[in-house]
ZAMI-812091 format. One record per residue (C-alpha): residue in three letters; x, y, z negated. Coordinates in nm, 3 decimals, padded with zeros to 5 digits. Each point is the difference from the previous one (the first is absolute). Example, Ala and Ser with C-alpha at 12.3 -4.5 7.8 and 13.67 -1.06 7.14 Angstrom:
<recs>
> aa  px  py  pz
> ALA  01.230  -00.450  -00.780
> SER  00.137  00.344  00.066
</recs>
This chain:
<recs>
> aa  px  py  pz
> MET  -02.393  -00.406  03.818
> SER  -00.243  00.161  -00.245
> ALA  00.076  -00.011  -00.372
> THR  -00.355  -00.123  -00.053
> THR  00.044  -00.326  00.191
> PRO  00.086  -00.329  -00.170
> GLU  00.290  -00.048  00.245
> PHE  00.165  00.319  -00.124
> TRP  -00.004  -00.115  -00.359
> THR  00.111  -00.350  00.091
> GLN  00.305  00.154  00.165
> MET  00.045  00.237  -00.295
> SER  -00.004  -00.291  -00.246
> GLU  00.238  -00.204  00.216
> GLY  00.232  00.298  00.030
> PHE  -00.018  00.050  -00.375
> GLN  00.098  -00.363  -00.050
> GLN  00.298  00.038  00.235
> ASN  00.111  00.330  -00.155
> LEU  -00.044  -00.143  -00.349
> SER  00.214  -00.303  00.079
> LYS  00.267  00.224  00.150
> SER  -00.008  00.268  -00.269
> TRP  -00.024  -00.249  -00.286
> GLY  00.295  -00.194  00.136
> GLN  00.200  00.321  00.048
> ALA  -00.093  00.128  -00.345
> MET  00.094  -00.324  -00.167
> GLN  00.323  -00.025  00.201
> HIS  00.087  00.348  -00.121
> PHE  -00.083  -00.081  -00.360
> GLN  00.196  -00.323  00.023
> THR  00.312  00.205  00.053
> ILE  -00.084  00.213  -00.300
> ASP  -00.181  -00.082  -00.318
> LEU  -00.312  -00.190  00.091
> GLY  00.116  -00.250  00.258
> GLY  -00.095  -00.326  -00.164
> LEU  -00.327  -00.006  00.191
> LYS  00.168  -00.106  00.320
> ALA  -00.139  -00.351  -00.019
> GLY  -00.354  00.131  -00.027
> ALA  00.033  00.297  00.232
> GLU  00.120  -00.144  00.328
> ALA  -00.353  -00.034  00.133
> VAL  -00.332  00.142  -00.106
> PRO  -00.284  -00.255  00.014
> PRO  -00.301  00.073  00.223
> LEU  -00.216  00.262  -00.163
> LYS  -00.372  00.016  -00.054
> PHE  -00.179  00.331  -00.039
> SER  -00.308  00.093  -00.197
> ALA  -00.271  00.049  00.262
> ASP  -00.169  00.279  -00.198
> LYS  00.324  00.191  -00.054
> LEU  00.099  -00.048  00.362
> GLN  -00.334  00.136  00.119
> THR  00.029  00.303  -00.229
> LEU  00.355  00.060  00.116
> GLN  -00.108  -00.028  00.364
> GLY  -00.266  00.264  -00.047
> GLN  00.236  00.234  -00.182
> TYR  00.268  -00.042  00.266
> PHE  -00.244  00.086  00.279
> LYS  -00.125  00.308  -00.186
> ASP  00.350  00.124  -00.087
> ALA  00.129  -00.062  00.352
> SER  -00.291  00.192  00.149
> ASP  00.053  00.288  -00.243
> LEU  00.369  00.007  00.079
> TRP  -00.063  00.014  00.374
> ASN  -00.260  00.275  -00.035
> GLN  00.229  00.205  -00.224
> SER  00.285  -00.034  00.250
> LEU  -00.227  00.121  00.283
> HIS  -00.086  00.311  -00.203
> ASN  00.359  00.045  -00.119
> SER  -00.118  -00.021  -00.362
> LEU  00.204  -00.296  -00.128
> GLN  00.086  00.025  -00.370
> VAL  00.255  -00.258  -00.109
> LYS  -00.005  -00.029  -00.379
> ASP  00.327  -00.171  -00.075
> ARG  00.311  00.177  -00.129
> ARG  00.218  -00.180  00.255
> PHE  -00.184  00.190  00.275
> SER  -00.097  00.319  -00.183
> GLY  00.256  00.233  00.158
> GLU  -00.088  00.270  00.253
> ALA  00.192  -00.185  00.272
> TRP  -00.247  -00.288  -00.021
> SER  -00.317  00.210  -00.010
> SER  00.111  00.226  00.286
> ASN  00.080  -00.294  00.227
> PRO  -00.325  -00.171  00.111
> VAL  00.180  -00.312  00.124
> ALA  00.197  -00.041  -00.323
> ALA  -00.311  00.064  -00.212
> PHE  -00.203  -00.255  00.196
> ASN  00.284  -00.252  -00.029
> ALA  00.015  00.050  -00.377
> ALA  -00.378  -00.022  -00.041
> THR  -00.013  -00.318  00.208
> TYR  00.276  -00.153  -00.209
> LEU  -00.185  00.081  -00.323
> LEU  -00.322  -00.151  00.136
> ASN  00.175  -00.320  00.099
> ALA  00.187  -00.009  -00.332
> ARG  -00.327  00.027  -00.194
> THR  -00.152  -00.273  00.215
> LEU  00.293  -00.234  -00.053
> MET  -00.014  00.054  -00.375
> GLY  -00.376  -00.055  00.018
> LEU  00.058  -00.328  00.179
> ALA  00.239  -00.101  -00.276
> ASP  -00.272  00.067  -00.256
> ALA  -00.249  -00.197  00.213
> VAL  00.207  -00.319  -00.004
> ASP  -00.195  -00.279  -00.166
> ALA  00.263  -00.130  -00.244
> ASP  00.105  00.007  -00.364
> GLU  00.113  00.330  -00.149
> LYS  00.372  -00.080  00.004
> THR  -00.011  -00.094  00.368
> ARG  -00.185  00.322  00.083
> ASN  00.254  00.200  -00.200
> ARG  00.284  -00.163  00.191
> ILE  -00.166  00.073  00.332
> ARG  -00.074  00.356  -00.105
> PHE  00.362  00.054  -00.103
> ALA  00.138  -00.137  00.328
> ILE  -00.237  00.210  00.210
> GLU  00.078  00.308  -00.210
> GLN  00.371  -00.047  00.072
> TRP  -00.063  -00.038  00.373
> VAL  -00.241  00.293  00.015
> ALA  00.239  00.227  -00.193
> ALA  00.290  -00.089  00.232
> ALA  -00.210  00.053  00.315
> ALA  -00.103  00.360  -00.076
> PRO  00.070  00.233  00.296
> SER  00.174  00.238  -00.242
> ASN  00.281  -00.256  -00.035
> PHE  00.106  00.029  00.365
> LEU  00.164  00.300  00.165
> ALA  -00.194  -00.068  00.322
> PHE  -00.331  00.060  -00.185
> ASN  00.090  00.230  -00.290
> ALA  -00.112  00.348  00.105
> GLU  00.175  00.172  -00.291
> ALA  00.334  -00.168  00.067
> GLN  -00.027  00.082  00.369
> LYS  -00.079  00.364  -00.074
> LYS  00.292  00.028  -00.238
> ALA  00.235  -00.158  00.254
> VAL  -00.103  00.261  00.257
> GLU  00.027  00.290  -00.246
> THR  00.346  -00.107  -00.120
> LYS  00.118  -00.088  00.352
> GLY  00.062  -00.359  -00.104
> GLU  00.185  00.080  -00.323
> SER  -00.265  -00.176  -00.210
> ILE  00.053  -00.319  00.199
> ALA  00.377  00.022  -00.047
> LYS  -00.047  00.050  -00.375
> GLY  -00.245  -00.290  -00.006
> VAL  00.256  -00.231  00.158
> LYS  00.260  00.121  -00.253
> ASN  -00.244  -00.067  -00.286
> LEU  -00.073  -00.346  00.140
> MET  00.368  -00.091  00.018
> HIS  00.052  00.129  -00.355
> ASP  -00.286  -00.210  -00.134
> ILE  00.117  -00.310  00.186
> GLN  00.340  00.046  -00.161
> GLN  -00.141  00.045  -00.352
> GLY  -00.246  -00.287  00.046
> HIS  -00.330  00.171  -00.073
> VAL  -00.230  00.277  00.121
> SER  00.075  00.330  -00.175
> MET  -00.295  00.123  -00.204
> THR  00.183  00.304  -00.135
> ASP  00.328  00.181  00.051
> GLU  00.209  -00.235  -00.212
> SER  00.311  00.217  00.037
> LEU  -00.154  00.254  -00.239
> PHE  -00.018  -00.239  -00.297
> GLU  00.263  -00.157  -00.224
> VAL  -00.070  -00.215  -00.304
> GLY  00.131  00.177  -00.308
> LYS  00.020  00.335  00.178
> ASN  -00.358  00.095  00.086
> VAL  -00.193  -00.318  -00.087
> ALA  00.044  -00.205  -00.320
> THR  00.142  00.300  -00.185
> THR  -00.137  -00.035  -00.353
> GLU  00.299  00.016  -00.234
> GLY  00.105  -00.325  -00.162
> ALA  00.260  -00.275  -00.014
> VAL  00.034  -00.370  00.073
> VAL  00.039  -00.171  -00.339
> PHE  -00.008  -00.366  00.108
> GLU  00.043  -00.203  00.314
> ASN  00.009  -00.359  00.118
> GLU  -00.026  -00.161  00.342
> PHE  -00.376  00.070  00.016
> PHE  -00.047  00.357  -00.120
> GLN  00.137  00.312  -00.158
> LEU  -00.179  00.143  -00.302
> ILE  -00.023  00.380  00.008
> GLU  -00.065  00.205  -00.311
> TYR  -00.122  00.355  00.058
> LYS  00.105  00.310  -00.191
> PRO  -00.276  00.122  -00.233
> LEU  -00.170  00.327  00.094
> THR  -00.154  00.044  -00.345
> ALA  00.154  00.047  -00.345
> LYS  -00.191  -00.301  -00.129
> VAL  -00.096  -00.328  00.167
> TYR  -00.250  -00.269  -00.087
> GLU  00.143  -00.286  -00.203
> LYS  -00.112  -00.262  00.252
> PRO  00.211  00.026  00.315
> PHE  -00.150  -00.023  00.347
> LEU  00.120  -00.241  00.271
> LEU  -00.102  00.020  00.367
> ILE  00.031  -00.301  00.231
> PRO  -00.046  00.106  00.364
> PRO  -00.056  -00.242  00.289
> CYS  00.311  -00.190  00.104
> ILE  -00.107  00.018  00.365
> ASN  00.077  00.373  -00.008
> LYS  00.238  00.236  -00.176
> PHE  -00.097  00.147  -00.334
> TYR  00.014  00.366  00.099
> ILE  -00.355  -00.001  00.132
> LEU  -00.057  00.081  -00.368
> ASP  00.261  00.280  00.015
> LEU  -00.022  00.172  00.338
> GLN  00.012  00.373  -00.077
> PRO  -00.016  00.166  -00.344
> GLU  -00.356  00.119  00.069
> ASN  -00.136  -00.345  00.093
> SER  00.213  -00.229  -00.216
> LEU  -00.195  -00.234  -00.228
> ILE  00.326  -00.074  -00.181
> ARG  00.067  00.367  -00.073
> TYR  -00.364  00.041  -00.103
> ALA  00.033  -00.284  -00.254
> VAL  00.323  00.152  -00.136
> SER  -00.166  00.343  -00.029
> GLN  -00.282  -00.159  -00.201
> GLY  00.252  -00.104  -00.267
> HIS  00.064  -00.362  00.094
> ARG  00.350  -00.146  -00.023
> THR  -00.009  -00.134  00.353
> PHE  00.184  -00.288  00.168
> VAL  -00.041  -00.136  00.353
> VAL  00.109  -00.316  00.177
> SER  00.196  00.080  00.317
> TRP  00.002  -00.321  00.201
> ARG  00.308  -00.112  00.184
> ASN  -00.045  -00.028  00.376
> PRO  00.069  -00.374  00.049
> ASP  00.280  -00.114  00.228
> GLU  00.113  -00.353  00.088
> SER  00.137  -00.053  -00.351
> MET  -00.362  00.009  -00.124
> ALA  -00.149  -00.219  00.274
> GLN  -00.071  -00.282  -00.249
> LYS  -00.172  00.210  -00.267
> THR  -00.347  -00.103  -00.113
> TRP  -00.312  00.148  -00.155
> ASP  00.115  -00.138  -00.335
> ASP  00.330  00.186  00.035
> TYR  -00.181  00.330  00.048
> ILE  -00.222  -00.061  -00.302
> GLU  00.270  -00.125  -00.238
> HIS  00.305  00.199  00.107
> ALA  -00.174  00.321  00.103
> ALA  -00.339  00.072  -00.159
> ILE  00.057  -00.180  -00.329
> LYS  00.363  00.111  -00.013
> ALA  -00.108  00.360  00.052
> ILE  -00.253  -00.026  -00.283
> ASP  00.263  -00.149  -00.234
> THR  00.258  00.261  00.099
> VAL  -00.234  00.294  -00.063
> LYS  -00.077  -00.143  -00.344
> ALA  00.371  -00.045  -00.076
> ILE  00.088  00.353  00.109
> THR  -00.284  00.176  -00.183
> GLY  -00.034  -00.226  -00.301
> ALA  -00.376  00.003  00.051
> PRO  -00.179  -00.330  -00.066
> LYS  -00.258  00.077  00.270
> LEU  -00.014  00.204  00.318
> ASN  -00.254  00.107  00.260
> ALA  00.041  -00.131  00.353
> LEU  -00.127  00.089  00.348
> GLY  00.001  -00.215  00.313
> PHE  -00.069  00.135  00.348
> CYS  -00.124  -00.231  00.280
> VAL  00.217  -00.315  00.003
> GLY  00.176  00.145  -00.301
> GLY  -00.331  -00.034  -00.183
> THR  -00.032  -00.365  00.104
> ILE  00.355  -00.060  -00.126
> LEU  -00.080  00.181  -00.327
> SER  -00.314  -00.210  -00.055
> ASN  00.201  -00.320  00.045
> ALA  00.274  00.120  -00.234
> LEU  -00.258  00.082  -00.267
> ALA  -00.162  -00.343  00.043
> VAL  00.338  -00.175  -00.032
> LEU  00.084  00.199  -00.313
> ALA  -00.343  -00.076  -00.148
> ALA  00.054  -00.371  00.064
> ARG  00.324  00.033  -00.199
> GLY  -00.184  00.167  -00.285
> GLU  00.137  00.346  00.082
> LYS  -00.206  00.314  00.056
> PRO  00.244  00.290  00.030
> VAL  -00.226  00.219  00.218
> ALA  -00.256  00.217  -00.176
> SER  -00.191  00.101  00.313
> ALA  00.027  -00.060  00.373
> THR  -00.094  00.215  00.299
> PHE  -00.067  -00.166  00.336
> LEU  -00.003  00.227  00.306
> THR  -00.149  -00.142  00.323
> THR  00.092  -00.348  -00.118
> LEU  -00.127  -00.341  00.104
> ILE  -00.016  -00.255  -00.280
> ASN  -00.322  -00.172  00.103
> PHE  00.047  -00.055  00.376
> THR  -00.367  -00.043  00.090
> ASP  -00.016  00.317  00.210
> THR  00.322  00.054  00.197
> GLY  -00.137  00.210  00.284
> ILE  00.140  -00.006  00.352
> LEU  00.302  -00.213  -00.094
> ASP  -00.236  -00.293  -00.051
> VAL  -00.031  -00.042  00.378
> PHE  00.351  -00.147  00.007
> ILE  -00.003  -00.213  -00.312
> ASP  -00.078  -00.366  00.041
> ASP  00.174  -00.329  -00.069
> ASN  00.184  -00.001  00.334
> PHE  00.140  00.346  -00.062
> VAL  00.124  -00.082  -00.349
> LYS  00.148  -00.335  00.103
> PHE  00.184  00.173  00.284
> ARG  00.152  00.254  -00.237
> GLU  00.090  -00.270  -00.252
> MET  00.172  -00.200  00.273
> GLN  00.171  00.312  00.135
> MET  00.131  00.156  -00.321
> GLY  -00.136  -00.186  -00.302
> LYS  00.344  -00.144  -00.080
> GLY  00.195  00.312  00.090
> GLY  00.014  00.299  00.227
> LEU  -00.110  00.362  00.012
> LEU  -00.316  00.169  00.118
> LYS  00.135  00.316  00.159
> GLY  -00.137  00.321  -00.140
> GLN  -00.053  00.165  00.336
> ASP  -00.210  -00.294  00.114
> LEU  -00.220  00.043  -00.306
> ALA  -00.028  00.375  00.058
> SER  -00.105  -00.059  00.362
> THR  -00.267  -00.240  -00.115
> PHE  -00.162  00.256  -00.229
> SER  00.021  00.266  00.272
> PHE  -00.193  -00.218  00.245
> LEU  -00.279  -00.036  -00.253
> ARG  -00.079  00.361  00.100
> PRO  00.132  00.005  00.358
> ASN  -00.141  00.333  00.116
> ASP  00.119  00.197  -00.304
> LEU  00.332  -00.170  -00.071
> VAL  00.122  -00.123  00.339
> TRP  -00.151  00.150  00.316
> ASN  -00.032  00.348  -00.146
> TYR  00.380  00.014  -00.028
> VAL  00.061  -00.175  00.331
> VAL  -00.197  00.275  00.173
> GLY  00.156  00.287  -00.194
> ASN  00.358  -00.120  -00.002
> TYR  00.033  -00.146  00.349
> LEU  -00.270  00.141  00.229
> LYS  00.007  00.354  -00.139
> GLY  00.363  00.009  -00.116
> GLU  -00.093  00.132  -00.344
> THR  00.185  -00.043  -00.327
> PRO  -00.241  -00.105  -00.274
> PRO  -00.022  00.248  -00.292
> PRO  00.175  -00.071  -00.331
> PHE  -00.214  -00.206  -00.239
> ASP  00.152  -00.160  -00.308
> LEU  -00.256  -00.279  -00.024
> LEU  00.060  -00.113  00.360
> TYR  00.377  00.015  -00.054
> TRP  -00.045  -00.238  -00.292
> ASN  -00.230  -00.216  00.213
> SER  00.283  -00.051  00.252
> ASP  00.261  -00.076  -00.269
> SER  -00.075  -00.371  -00.012
> THR  00.133  -00.285  -00.215
> ASN  00.046  -00.374  00.053
> LEU  -00.156  -00.287  -00.194
> PRO  00.154  -00.336  -00.091
> GLY  -00.171  -00.277  00.198
> PRO  -00.075  -00.237  -00.294
> PHE  -00.154  00.290  -00.197
> TYR  -00.217  00.091  00.297
> ALA  -00.111  -00.356  00.079
> TRP  -00.101  -00.068  -00.362
> TYR  -00.189  00.327  -00.013
> LEU  -00.197  -00.075  00.318
> ARG  -00.116  -00.344  -00.111
> ASN  -00.084  00.078  -00.360
> THR  -00.167  00.336  00.056
> TYR  -00.148  00.064  00.345
> LEU  -00.063  -00.363  00.094
> GLU  -00.097  -00.179  -00.321
> ASN  -00.060  00.284  -00.250
> ASN  00.165  -00.209  -00.269
> LEU  00.091  00.279  -00.241
> VAL  -00.358  00.022  -00.129
> LYS  -00.026  -00.376  -00.062
> PRO  00.112  -00.062  -00.360
> GLY  00.295  -00.239  -00.012
> LYS  00.002  -00.056  00.376
> VAL  00.348  00.137  00.069
> LYS  00.329  -00.011  -00.183
> VAL  00.201  00.319  -00.010
> CYS  00.338  00.000  -00.173
> GLY  -00.082  -00.339  -00.149
> GLU  -00.331  00.114  -00.151
> ARG  -00.352  -00.082  00.115
> ILE  -00.148  00.346  00.015
> ASP  -00.345  00.103  -00.113
> LEU  -00.098  00.362  00.061
> SER  -00.268  -00.023  -00.269
> GLN  00.292  00.028  -00.245
> VAL  00.093  00.342  00.144
> ASP  -00.235  00.169  -00.244
> MET  00.142  00.350  -00.046
> PRO  -00.186  00.317  00.108
> VAL  00.030  00.058  00.374
> TYR  -00.055  00.293  00.236
> ILE  -00.091  -00.118  00.350
> TYR  00.007  00.235  00.298
> GLY  -00.125  -00.067  00.354
> SER  -00.017  00.224  00.309
> ARG  -00.332  00.020  00.181
> GLU  00.142  -00.015  00.356
> ASP  00.291  -00.234  -00.073
> HIS  00.056  -00.242  00.292
> ILE  00.276  -00.199  -00.175
> VAL  -00.161  -00.049  -00.343
> PRO  -00.373  00.054  00.064
> ILE  -00.193  00.167  -00.277
> GLY  -00.179  -00.330  -00.067
> GLY  00.335  -00.176  -00.037
> ALA  00.131  00.257  -00.248
> TYR  -00.327  -00.012  -00.195
> ALA  00.009  -00.381  -00.013
> SER  00.266  00.024  -00.273
> THR  -00.276  00.113  -00.236
> GLN  -00.149  -00.349  00.029
> VAL  00.327  -00.167  -00.102
> LEU  00.175  00.209  -00.265
> PRO  -00.174  -00.037  -00.339
> GLY  00.119  00.310  -00.185
> LYS  -00.168  00.336  -00.029
> LYS  -00.016  00.138  00.353
> ARG  -00.029  00.332  00.176
> PHE  -00.058  -00.005  00.375
> VAL  00.039  00.309  00.217
> MET  -00.058  00.039  00.373
> GLY  00.185  00.268  00.193
> ALA  -00.060  00.140  00.346
> SER  00.222  -00.068  00.303
> GLY  00.226  -00.300  00.061
> HIS  00.269  -00.223  -00.143
> ILE  00.266  00.269  -00.041
> ALA  -00.171  00.338  00.038
> GLY  -00.260  -00.098  -00.258
> VAL  00.268  -00.083  -00.256
> ILE  00.235  00.291  00.070
> ASN  -00.250  00.272  -00.079
> PRO  00.141  00.250  -00.251
> PRO  -00.250  00.214  -00.196
> ALA  00.154  00.329  00.113
> ALA  -00.096  -00.075  00.359
> LYS  -00.369  -00.002  -00.097
> LYS  -00.071  -00.249  00.277
> ARG  -00.235  -00.296  00.026
> SER  -00.242  -00.132  -00.254
> HIS  -00.005  -00.296  -00.235
> TRP  -00.288  -00.200  -00.144
> LEU  -00.053  -00.107  -00.360
> HIS  -00.256  -00.208  -00.184
> GLU  00.018  00.027  -00.377
> GLY  -00.185  -00.325  -00.067
> THR  00.178  -00.311  -00.125
> ARG  -00.178  -00.241  00.234
> PHE  00.164  -00.100  00.326
> PRO  -00.244  -00.171  00.239
> ALA  00.142  -00.258  00.238
> ASP  -00.059  00.214  00.310
> VAL  00.198  00.323  00.031
> ASN  -00.293  00.161  00.183
> ASP  -00.211  -00.034  -00.313
> TRP  00.271  00.182  -00.195
> ILE  00.026  00.272  00.268
> ALA  -00.378  00.050  -00.002
> ASN  00.018  00.104  -00.365
> ALA  00.330  00.190  00.013
> LYS  00.030  00.378  -00.023
> GLU  00.209  00.195  00.249
> MET  00.259  00.226  -00.162
> PRO  00.190  00.268  00.194
> GLY  00.376  -00.020  00.037
> SER  00.264  -00.252  -00.098
> TRP  -00.042  -00.308  -00.216
> TRP  00.342  00.069  -00.156
> THR  -00.143  00.214  -00.280
> ASP  -00.247  -00.271  -00.102
> TRP  00.281  -00.257  00.000
> ALA  00.231  00.231  -00.200
> GLN  -00.264  00.040  -00.268
> TRP  -00.054  -00.376  -00.010
> LEU  00.373  -00.077  -00.020
> LYS  00.048  00.254  -00.276
> GLY  -00.243  -00.200  -00.211
> HIS  00.228  -00.305  00.022
> ALA  00.337  00.173  -00.036
> GLY  00.021  00.035  -00.379
> LYS  00.140  00.291  -00.195
> GLN  00.250  00.253  00.129
> ILE  00.367  -00.012  -00.092
> VAL  00.304  00.212  00.083
> ALA  00.106  -00.049  00.362
> PRO  00.334  -00.179  00.050
> LYS  00.300  00.214  00.092
> THR  00.183  -00.270  00.198
> TYR  -00.085  -00.274  00.245
> GLY  -00.003  -00.368  -00.092
> LYS  00.140  -00.131  -00.326
> GLY  00.361  -00.043  -00.103
> ALA  00.256  -00.182  00.209
> THR  -00.241  -00.275  00.105
> TYR  -00.245  00.225  00.181
> LYS  00.207  00.304  00.093
> ALA  -00.069  00.214  00.305
> ILE  00.142  -00.174  00.307
> GLU  -00.075  00.270  00.258
> ALA  -00.239  00.287  00.056
> ALA  -00.353  -00.065  00.122
> PRO  -00.123  -00.107  00.248
> GLY  00.292  -00.247  00.007
> ARG  00.163  -00.180  00.290
> TYR  -00.250  -00.291  00.034
> VAL  -00.270  00.225  00.143
> LYS  00.242  00.138  00.260
> ALA  00.077  -00.338  00.156
> LYS  -00.145  -00.021  00.351
> ASP  -00.167  -00.299  00.165
</recs>
């Protein structure tokens, strides 16, 4: 049947509908078992779809042209497959494998084009696009030994040893419960990651407070507190000495403290959002003040840690307290108007399901959460390692960031359920007086200290528009900076590496649309850290003699050496 006939495209659309129903159901079933499963009620069946006639006609013409070009190239043995999954010599030297890969890519583009051609609201199209992307990524010929030319070639060259190693790798990963992204045996927390010298000077059931040893003879009078995300371990900010934001802050003369979250077990299954604000963020602020004697400090929140910090500051403001002189928010959502790909899962059914499941108690397992974020980029963070580890029998190279990425933490169910409803679903934090936190009706317009807001241009977890949206909520003097790369790589970008750019706009106006800000921003080479360090210095006060000991007296004496035992607890 010719691709130009109406019958062909009728069958194509019907097949798309069937594949969508199947892949959407499979995707949602998978995400139900991990982090995003509350959509089950709305994901069992996809309603009949209507397509834009104009888009369908354009897609039909493009498909026919690309299919003809593909066939002609194969006849002349001139196929060029431009996709890194099929870029190896084994693919290009095997005409059958190259044609198979090129055909797959053509069909994948067409399926994604059909998703874009669906006549529906944007959220529905995004959901369809996500489901088809998952199905297309899983169906790549590179994922199967029977079709992967490189894996087959390696099996022949190694006389089957690569297959034996692949089976061994598979059994190892099944036992550990996740796909290996790096050689985890080469890393140990406190030995070659999280090595900045310091001591734990306070702990409760929620966190340990680490104070770091000064690297300068004098320190700024206002101490510096970092609050990392509680959905991960803090040492993303202290991987290696050369890429540690914590060590960088210490080297700049700041008396630096960090919250090291406890990895929740069943004893914390009832803990709430309020508990984390009152007994962790606010307690950390009070403890740093008590140890240093400083009336004010500077604070930084990263990702969810930034959301927690903003709530703590709003609670303190409602109580008439303003102990923080300046706040830094790194890839943080406070105004949840632009939540990116995660929005495809968030609706009332999803949140109600999670509230019913764990709103009164329970744990969201850390590995489930880690798997969720991996499947947001399935080719890079899932199938890439499936192919390398199992089909080729390779051991992934050592990479500190990916080791941290696999070192997951749990979340208390009530904390998680409250967070979902009041942030992603209802965006209540930006509605003055709408929500009570720690007994106070919070109003972010009272959080009026100077703030430094950072967003990553390619961030798929906190989109650049979502990070920028904080400028529309926080009333104090603001500085917004955009960095290159994604959620983690954009943040962990030390100046010495001389990698990536950042964008600045020296004006004091912040238009509602981030694109308007970007249009007037100036690209600067290298890391944003130096700009931030200069900004923070302006809020740190005078310099005083660095302390010779950790903590203060018997009340806040050193409990154990950094990084402490909380960060070493496994899921």
